[in-house]
N, C-alpha and C positions, 0 to 999 in steps of 0.2 A: 504494500500500500504506500502510495506517495503522499507525503505531507505537503500541504499547501502552506505557503507563508501567510500566516494569519495577521501579521502586522501590516498596517497600511503604510505606504511610503509617504513620509511628510516632505513636502517641498522645502528645499533649503533656500536660504536667502542667497541671492546672487549679488555679488559685489557689482556696483554700478561703475562704469568707466566714463570718464569725461575727457574730451579732447581739448588739449591746450596747444595752440599753434601747431597743429598737425601731429602732435605726440599724444599717445593714449596714456593717461595717468589714472591709476586705480584709486578709488575712493571708497570709503565705508558706505554701508547702506543708509546710514543716517548722516545728515550733514549738519554742521553747526551753523548757527546764524552768523552772518557777517556783522562785525561790530560797526556801529554808526560813527561817522566822523564828527568832529566838533562843528563843522559847517552845517551838517545835516541836523544836528541837535539844535543849533542856534536858529536855523530856518523853522524847525517844528515849534520851537518856543515862541518865536515871533508870530507864527501862524496861529498858535493857540491864544496868544494875547489878542490878536485881531478878531478871532472867533468869539471872544468874550466881550470886547469893547463894542463891536458893531451891534449885536443884539441889545446890549445895555443902553446904547444911545437911542435905538429905535423904541425901546420900552419907555424911556424917559420922555421922548417926544410924544409918544402915544398917550402917556399919562397926562401931559400938559394939554394936548389937544382935547382929550375927553373932559378934562376939568373945565376948559373954556366952553366946550359945546354943551355938556349936560350937567355941569356943576356937581351936585351931590348925588345925582341919579335918582332922586325921589320920584320923579315923574316917569321913570322907566323901570319900575320894579319888576315887571313881568318878562322883560327881554334881556336880562343880564347874561344868560348863557349864550344867546345869539350874539350879543355885543362882543363877548370874549372870543367866540368862534370866529367872527369876522376879523377881529384883531389878529388872531393867529394866522388866518389865511392870508391877509394882506402882508403881514410881516414875513411870512414864508416867501412870497413872490418878490417882495422888496429885497430880501436877503439874496435870493437867486440872482438878482440884477447887480447887487453891490459887491458880492464876493469876488467875481472875476476882476472887477476894477481894483479891488484891494489885493489882488495876487493870490487868492485862495481858490483852489479847484473845488467847486461845489459839487461836481459830478462824483467825486470820491466820497462824499458824505454817505453814511449809512443811516439807518433808522435811529440808531442811538445818538448820532451826531445831531440830527435834526431835532430830536426830542430835547437834547441838551440846549440848543440855541433857542428853541421856542419856549422852553421853561424860563430861560433868562429873560426873554422879552416879556413874558407874562409876569414874572416876578418884579422886574423893574417897573413895569406899567402899574401894578398894584401898589408898590411902595411909593412911587413918585406921586400917584394920584392921591393916596392917603395922606402923604405929607402936605400936598397942596390943599386938601380939605381942612387940615388942621391949622392953616395960617389965619 
């Protein structure tokens, strides 16, 4: 009687090879991340500051405009969620226009980035409007 090999053959990791100027250089299956240069770090830091300042200014301007237009909002009690939604939609499109002029690629934004900048707009809007109401 012939015994069959009951063990399944497990595929082994094959080392990847990369080509460097015509030469094949072996590399491990996992690659380490390339360290970021100081210029790239500085560029990301400046971009992050711009991503914070622009929505902040938009929120402050929106708070001032709403204070001038509707004051304390007592006449508009039933439409507050609509007002906030319209603010967020307008600020989204305004930022899509401003970011390329500021040197920020808005196409690279994910959902998390847009949530972050829209939260800043809403936060600055509510804080500036509240401060103006207390004058």
